[in-house]
C-alpha positions, 0 to 999 in steps of 0.5 A, a space after each residue: 500500500 502506498 503511503 501518502 500524506 493524507 493517510 498520515 494525517 488520517 492516522 494523526 487525527 486519532 491521536 489526542 493530545 491529553 494536554 489540549 484534548 484535541 488531535 494534532 491535525 485539528 490544532 495544526 500542530 503536525 507540520 512538515 509531513 515528509 513521505 519518502 517511499 514508505 518512510 515518514 518524517 514529521 514535526 509536531 509543534 506544541 504551543 506550550 512548554 512540555 519538556 516532561 510530556 515530549 517523550 510520551 507524546 512522541 511514543 503515542 504518535 509513533 504507535 498510531 502511525 505504525 498502524 498504517 499498513 505498509 509504513 516503514 521507518 518513522 521519525 517524529 520531532 516534537 518540540 515547543 514554540 512559545 509565541 506572543 499572544 494578544 493583550 488589551 487594546 492600546 497597551 504596549 508590549 514589554 521588551 523581552 517579554 512574550 506573555 504576561 500572566 497576572 496571578 491575583 486574588 481579591 484578598 490577602 492570605 489565600 496563598 497567592 504569592 506561593 501559587 505564583 512562585 510555584 507556577 513560575 517554577 513549574 513553567 520553567 521546569 517544562 522548558 520555558 523561559 520564565 520571569 516573575 515580578 513581585 507587584 506587592 510593594 507594601 508586602 514584598 515576599 518574593 526575595 524570601 520565597 526564592 531565597 534571594 539575598 543579593 541586590 540587583 545590579 544596574 544594567 549598562 544601558 539604564 535599568 536593572 538586571 533581574 536576579 535569577 533563582 531556581 532558573 527563574 528571572 525575578 524582580 521585587 521592590 524587596 530586593 532594593 530596600 531593607 527587609 524591615 523598611 515599611 513602604 509608606 507610599 501613596 497610590 500614585 507612587 506605588 503605581 509609578 514604582 511598579 511600572 518602573 520595575 516592570 519596564 526598566 528591568 532587562 528581562 531576557 527573552 521571557 516566554 512567560 512573566 508571572 506578576 504576583 499582583 497585590 491583594 485587592 481591587 483598588 486604584 493600584 490594581 486597576 491601574 496595573 490591569 489597564 497599563 500592563 499588557 496582560 495576556 491572561 489572569 489566574 484567580 487564586 482563592 480558598 473554598 471559604 465563602 468570604 475569600 470567594 466573595 473577594 475573588 469574584 471581585 478580582 475576576 470582575 475587575 479583569 473582565 472590565 479591562 478586557 483581560 481574559 481569565 485563564 482559570 481558578 486555583 483553589 488553595 487550602 482545599 483540604 487538610 490531611 492530618 499528618 498523624 492519622 491521615 484524616 481528611 477535613 475541609 477546614 475552609 469549606 468545599 467546592 468553592 472554586 468549582 462553583 466559581 468556575 461554573 458561575 463564570 464559565 471558566 476553568 478550574 485549573 487545580 486544587 491544592 491541599 493545606 499542607 505544612 510543607 508548602 509553607 515551610 519550603 516557601 519560607 526557606 526560599 526553596 518552593 515546593 516545585 524546586 524542593 520536591 520536584 517529583 512530589 505529589 504537590 509539585 505535580 499538581 502545580 505542574 498540571 496547573 502550569 500546563 493548563 495555563 500555558 495551553 489556555 494561553 496557546 489557544 488565544 489569538 497571537 499578537 502580530 504587531 511586532 511583524 508590521 514595519 514601522 511607517 515613517 513619513 518624511 517631507 521630501 
């Protein structure tokens, strides 16, 4: 039987990417199909980082192609390509940054910063170039969580070089001041400081910049969401009704300024006793799921109330770095992949491909 490109595409339609829920032909991931006699070679381009998934995906594709009658040698090259996706209208992109993900909550104390840090580390672990910006001027926690003790250096052409910890580029006002110095600034000063930290840090080819947003939905948060080119937002909450009330306000704020919501992460969803193994929903149950259903968004994942998460973050060695093969690190990894897939499904930004038009008098 003669092997054709059409027969290869038909076989590929039967292989579903578990991360997207779609086959590789529908998503146009299968590219450059080359048939030489009975031998076949092709590329599979993923729009999300998937270093831990590539071997499994390649094996599944090869196994399916082997069912094609008469097929010979099979060569499948699976790789990731992260592109820039669309942001709010009229907001300029940040040099050196492809996509910005805002991690937000309506209130403090729900584990937002811990989620942001572990999300950044999980994306980096999957092969992406990742940065994280601590946008909480009043209570910067990033230096402690990432174990950064040094101060950033000034770049040659103005600005600051980001610090690097656990393979992630990082910047925080906490890196520039004494840890015990309170920031007694009014809103406009805070907004200006954040804008400078974002735009004057020399981010180096970052696929995803995670912004750990300050809690609340006031002037600072609104200004940030209007002026920062955010590709998508992740809402962090606990199952508690009071936390959900504020989380819904945070979601509504992003909707008002045209920032898509990528999904909800529920922290402290369940506590498992380290002594007896008893499971207890201390902060309630099903809150994140209800919120996701009410707004038609995705429930990205639920994390337990686990002392190890707190201890590791306090020690500057977050869970994804401290126990990369552990159960909780895998939950963070799954959330990170879902966030990246959701971004990959969004429209691309082509503004950088258009030439600048300059009008001169002649």
